[in-house]
N, C-alpha and C positions, 0 to 999 in steps of 0.2 A: 504494500500500500504506500510505498514511497512516492509514487506518482501523485496520490491524493495529498500527501504532505507537501510536496513541492508545489503543486498547483495552489494549494491553500496559501502557502507563504507568498507566492507571486501575486495572487489576486488580493490578498489582504494587504500586502505592501503597497500595491497600486491604490487601493482604497484608502489606506492610512494617510497618504499624502494629502488627501482632502479633509482629513479630520483635524480638529484642534489638538495641538500637542498636549499630552497628558504628562503628569509628573512622573508626576509627583512621585516619582520613582517607584515606590513599592505599593502605591494605592491608586486605583483608577478613580480619581476625583477631579472635579473641576475647580476653578478658583474659589468657589464657595466652601470648599472642604466638606461637601455633603457626599456621603458614600452611597453607592448603589443607585444613583440617580433618584434618591428619595424613596426607594423601595425598602420594605422592612426585612431585615435579616432574620428576624424571628419567624416571619411568615414563610420564608423560604425553607428554613430548616425544620421547624416544628409542624407546619401545616402543608408543606409541599406546594405552596402557592406563591405567585408573584403578586404582592399587594403593595400599592403605593401607600407610604406612610403619611402621617399628618404632622406638620411642624409643631403642633401643640404637644406632641409626645415625642420628645427627642432626647438623646443622650450624646455626650461627647466621650470618646475613648481614643486615646493616643492622638489628640488634636484633630480628630475626624468626627463629624456629626452624623448620627444615624437617626432615621425617622421610623416611627412605629405606628401601628393602626390603633393602639389603645394604651391606656396606662398599665394594664396587665402585661402587655408585651414589653413595654419599657422596663418594668420591674424585673421581668424574666431576663432581659438582656443585661441589666445592671448587676445581677447576681453573678453572671459568668460571661462577660463580654467576649472573651477570646473564643469561646465555643461558637459564637455566632458570626465570626468574621468570615468573609468569602475566601475561597481558595485563590491564591495568586493575586491577592490584593484587589480582587474584583475584575481583573483583566480576563480576557478570553482563555479558557482552559486549553482549547485546541491550539490557539496561538502560542501559548506557553510551551505546549508540547513541541510545536514546530520551531520554537526558539525566538518568538517575537511577542510584543505586547500590543493588544488591540482592544479597543472599546467593545462593549457588549450591548446586546439587546437585553434589558432586564427581564423580559418575558421568556427568554431562552435559557433554561437552566436544568441542571440535573442534581438530585439529592441522592447520595449514595454513601453508605458506611459512616453516617453521622456528619457528613460534610456536604457543602453545596458548591457547584461549579457553574460559572456563567459563560455564555458563548456569544460570539459575533453572529449576527444574522442581518442580512439585507437582501435586496432583490437578486444579487449575484452569488451569494454564499450563505449557506446554513452550516455553521461550524458544529453545532450539536449533531446534525445528521452525519457529518464526517467522523465525529467522535464515535457514534454508534456503528458506523461502517467499519471502523477498525476492529470492532468486536473483541477488544482486549483492554478493559478498563484498568486493570492493574499495570499493564505495560505502559499505557498512556500516562497514568498518574506518576509512575516511577520516573519516566523521562521528563515529564513536566516539572516534577519536584526538583530534579537535578538542574534543569534549565532555569527554574525560578531563582535558585541560589545566586545565579549570575544576573538574571534580568532585573531583579528587584533593586539592584544597585545602579541601573542605567536609566537614562531619560528615554522616554518613548520617542 
């Protein structure tokens, strides 16, 4: 499946040239420091849903702001924030596997083994579909984890 990986990197690179530069090195955030484009990390992990949070229910963790759908979700996050952080700082999991950082569609995600992974998705590319096509979650995660050690220290 190296062709899929190579195609993904090429297409994603071309698309990334039109996107606003991200940091913020290890976190996929904009200048407002709001994580997950305002979606609730608790909804992803505990409910398996992509739900837009409400700024009335927010917490800051490691200088990044997270929004939640309710006071209960906020309290859940505040008890154990590291449990609810997205993999690869919220950058595309398949992109990380391929060795690059890309913004994500917050509605494209996978929850597995107590973690959640986000993916790039647009009219030309569905990275979650590519992830499933590889049909080897452990291999993808192991490679992405190794790549992330380097990527988290680089600008996008």
